[in-house]
N, C-alpha and C positions, 0 to 999 in steps of 0.2 A: 690610417692617417688619410684625411682627404688633402686633395691637393692646396696647398696654402695660396690664398689669394693675395694675403697682406704680411709681407716681410718686413722685419726689422733687422737692420745692419748695423753692430757695433763693434767696431775694431778699436782696439786700445793696445796702448805699451804694456800694461799690467807688469810693471816691475817695481814691487808684485801688485797682484790685485788685491784692492782693499774692501772693506764692508761698503764704501758707497758705491764700488763697482757692482758689488752684489745688489746693492738696492736698486741702481739702475736695471741690472738684468733683469730681476724680478719682476719689475714693472713692465719691462717691455715683453715678458714672456706672459703676463697677464692681458695687455693691451692688442697684441697682433696675432696672427693666426702662427706665426713661427719667428723667433728672435735668432737669427745668426751671429755668434759671437766668434772672434778670434782675436789674438794677440798678434801685432807687428812691429817691425822695425820702425822707428819714428824718424824719418830724415832729419829733423829739426833737433835731435838729441844724440848725445854722444856717450859712450862709456855704458850702452844698455847691457844688463845681464843676456846671456845667450837667449836667442829665441826659443829654445826646446825648453828651456827651464820655465820661461815665462807662459808656454802654451800649456805645459802640464800643471802650472800653478792655476791657471785658468781652468782647467779641466777639473782640478780639485774643489776649486769654487762652485763649479756649476753641479758636479756630484753632490756635493753638501746642500745647496739649494734643491736639488732635486725637481725642478719646475719641467713637466714634460714637455712644453712648448718652448723650450731652449736649447738650442743644438751648437756645439764647437764645432767650428768649420776651418781647420786649418789650411783648406784648400784655398780659402778666400784671403789669405793672409800675404801683403805685399806692402812694401813701402809706400807706397802710393794708392789712396785710396781709390782714385780712378780705376786704377785696375782690377781692385777687390770688387768695385761695383760692377765692372765689365765682365767678371767671372760669374757673380750671382745672377747678372742678367742671362749670361749663358746657360746656367743650370737652372734658373726658373723663369723662363721668357715670357709666361704668361702673368707673372705677380707683378703687383703693385710695390716698388723698393721704398723704403723708408730709411734714412741714414739717423742714427742717433748721434747727436754731438753734445758735448758737455759745453756751458755757456763761456768756460774759459777759452775755449776754441776760436769763439766768433770772430775775434779782431783779425786773426790770422788766416782764414778762411780764402779772401780773395788773392792771398800768394800762395795757395796750395797748388802743386803740380796738376796742369789743365784744368784749374777751377773752372774756367767758362766753359768747358766741355761736360766738365763733371755735375755740377748742379742742376742744370737743366734734366737732368736723365732722372732724377730721384727727389722725392717728397724728402722735406728734413723736420725731424723734432729736436727742437732744444731742450737738453735737460738743465734746469737751473742748478748754480751752486752757490753755497753760502761764501759770500766774500767777492764775487763775480757779477757784478749788475749787467744786465742785458746792453750790450754797447748799441744806441739806436743806430748809429751811421752803418755799423755792419749788418744789424738786422735789414736795414732797409736795401743795403746791397743783397742779402740773400734772399728778399722778397723779389727783387729784379729778376735774379737768376733760376729760383727753383720754381717748380710748378705749385707745390704747397709747403707753407713753413708753419707750424705749430710751437706752441711751448706746453712741455709736459706739466700737469698738475702736480708735479712732486718737487721738492729741493733735496738735493744731497748734502751733506754735511761737507765741508773743506778736509775732507781726509784724503792726504796726497800720499802718493807712493813715495815721493821725492821725502816728504817729512820722515817715513818710516826708514829708508835708507840713511838720513842723518840722525838715526837713533829716538826720533821725538814721536813716534806713533805705533808702539808695537799692540796696544790694545785694539787698534784700526783693521785688524786682519783677522781671517775666520782661523778656528782651530786647524782645519784641513791644510789652510795655505801655510800656516805657522810650524806645523807638523813637517811639510815638504821642506821648507827652509831649513828647518833643523837637520833632518835626514841629508841634505846635499850640500849642507855647509854653505849656505849663500849669504850674502850681507852680513859678513862677519864683523864690519867696521860699525854695524847698527847695534850691536850690544844687546843683544836677545835675550829676554828671559828664557829661564831654563823651564821644560816642559817635564821635566822629572818631578 
């Protein structure tokens, strides 16, 4: 494979990864030379499933997807996106980096760890999500801080990991991820359907 020139970076809590995550990852794999994906601890969330399980579920999702231009990169995982981006820059110093972010994250971006240092270093692609309008003030802030901001021409459904954990979204997971959850007895409170 040639040295990738355009890299997409997609870190996610993946607790668990849903079919909406899969749709985003598939689009990134089609639009960029390489999409780098990882699970990470979110400093704004508590009580997350252990990172090793979330990374493994993401791996199941990627294997099921079978997109050659998508790569699981556990080495990029960090609770702060600023550190993940720095790690990607060190590994691919000549590449153009684009951070993929869900529209639901827009309002919180100015409060991210070292946001003023992070966003000038990466392009940003916003992934529209049903039920989350693009906040104009947040978009303006991002345009002021990032060299390039674009909106992906896709809209993902509002399939949330939290809804699954609360027992409301079993059909929104891929078979491989559901199988992993059953085998490792995760999310017992979610009243999982049987795979038998």
